[in-house]
N, C-alpha and C positions, 0 to 999 in steps of 0.2 A: 504494500500500500504506500501511497504518498499523498500528503496534503500540505497546504500552505497555511500555517496557523494564522488565524485572523482573516484569512481570505477565502479559503475553501473548507468545506466540512470534512471531518475525519470519518463520519458515518459509523462510529462505534458508540455503544451505549454510554461510555464514559471517556472523558478526555485522557488520552494515553501519555501525555507528555511526562507527568511525574513518575509514571511507571517505567520510563525509559532512562531516567537518571537515578540509578539505584546502586547500592544502598546510600542513603543520605544520613550522615550522623545527625543526631538531635542535640542541639544546644539548648540547655535550660538557662534562659537569660534572666538574670536578676538585676533590677535597677531600683533606684529611688527617685522621687521627684524633688523639686526644690524644697518642699516642706518636709522631706525625709520619709514620705510614705512609700512603702515597698511595693514592688510589682514583680511577678514571677511568671514567665510564659515560655513554653517550648517552641523551638523553631527548627524545622527540618531543612530550611535553606540556611545552612550553617556549615562553615568549614574553616580550615587553616588556609591562609593565603600567602604567608611568607615565613621563612625559617629564621632569618637573622636580619633584623630583630624578629622575634616571634610575633605573628599577627594573625588574628582571626576575624571573621565577619559573620554577621547574621543579616538576613534580608526579611523585611517586614512587608507583607502584602495586605495591608489594611488593619493590622492589629496595632493600634496607635500608641498604646501606653509605653511599651519598651522603646520604640523609636523616639517618641516625644521626650521621655526621660533621658535617654542617651544624648539627645540634642541639647536638652536644658543643662545637664550636669557634666557632660563630657566623660561619663564613666559607665561601665557595666561589668558584670561578671558572667562568664560563660561556664556553665557546669556540664560535665559529661555524665549522663545518668545511667545507673545500672538497671538491668531488666527487672530487678526486684521492686523498683519504684515506678513501674508503668502506671499503676493506678493513680499515684500522686501527680505524675506528669499529665495524665489525662484530665484530672481535676483542675490543674492550673491552666488548661486551655478553655475553661468556661468563660463566657463573655460577662465577667463581673464588672460592675461600675468601678471607676478609678479609685474611689475611696475604700473599696473592699480589699482586704489583704488575702492574696492567694496562698500565702504561707498558712494562715489560719484556716482558710477554706479547705486546704488539702491535708491539714493536720501535720504540718511540717514545722521544724524548729529552726529558728534563725541562729547563725553563728557569725561572729564579726570577721570582717576582712582586714587586711593590713595596709593596703595602698589605695583603696576606694571606699566609698560610703555604703555601697550596696551590700547585701547580706549573702553569706554562704548558706548552704543547705546541709543540715546535719544528716549524715548517712550517705552523702554523695562523695565518691572517692577522688574526683578531680575537679578543681575550680581554677579558672584563669581570670585573674583580676585584670581589667583592661581600661586604658585611657583611649578615648575616641581619637582616631587619626583622621578620619574623613567620613562624611556621610554623603552618599551618592543618591540623588533623587532619581527614581525609576519611573518609567511610564506606567499608565494604568492607575487604577484606584480613582479617588476623587479628592477634591480639596480638603474635605473633612477627614478622610481616611487615606492619606497618601501612601504610596509605596516607596520604600527606601532601603538602601544597603548601608549598614553601619560597619565600618572597618575599625578595629581597635588594636592597639599595641599592648601586648601582655606585659604588665608591670609586676605581677606576682603570680606564682604558680604553686598551688597546693596539691600534693599527691599523697594519698593515704599509704603509709608504709606497708599496709597489709596487701597491697596489690603489686608490690615490688618483689620480684623473684630473680635471684642471681644478678642483681644490679640492673634489671630491666623492668619496665612496666609490663605486666602480664594482664592483658585485657580479658583473658578467659576467667580470671578470678572475680570479675564483676559483671561480665557480659554486657557491654555497652549497647544501648538501643539504637536502632536505625529505622528510618522511615522508608517504605517502599511506595508503590502506587496505591491509589484508592484508600482502603482502610487497613492496609497490610503493614506489618512491622517485622523486623528481624532483630536478632541479637547475635553478637559474636561469641561463639562457643568453641571454635576451633580455628587455629591458625597454622600456616606452613611457611617455611623459610626458603627463599630463593635469593641467591646472591647474583648480582648482575654479571659478574665474571663467569658464572656457571655456563653462560650461553655465548661467551666471547670466543 
């Protein structure tokens, strides 16, 4: 099949685009507004974009609180969530009013960060504290719910000692969640090693 997004129909029951870019890691984005009120939301448009300095991004397609808070404060935290917390992640995707606390709604405990004002999430093994490097406005959405990509420089990295094995982060010890297409998810339960020079 072939179609031109936005121009020609794909003629499938559901939009296939998100099912073609998989798996997408889920960034659990923690922010606060200028008044210090917390917000916590999952984003599957999330990834690392640079290694030195370490940088990550998340892209907001109409969920305004995380984007607005990052724009206002210049800070956010990206957490990498374990499979065991799928229920809590799902609860944080509820369309709550800005004054309602997703931490409370999902039964989560806040923990302090070291370089930003946003909160870490108790029980999550990886947190990346970030300062906003750039916000890129994206097409689509509407003036009240704009689309945007937030790029942040990692200023602090928390890693639970329990997921470090032989000096390396072992993701199979917490099974990070990823988003697939439609309502499908995956988690990393098995890895394999390939060196580039194995094929040279």
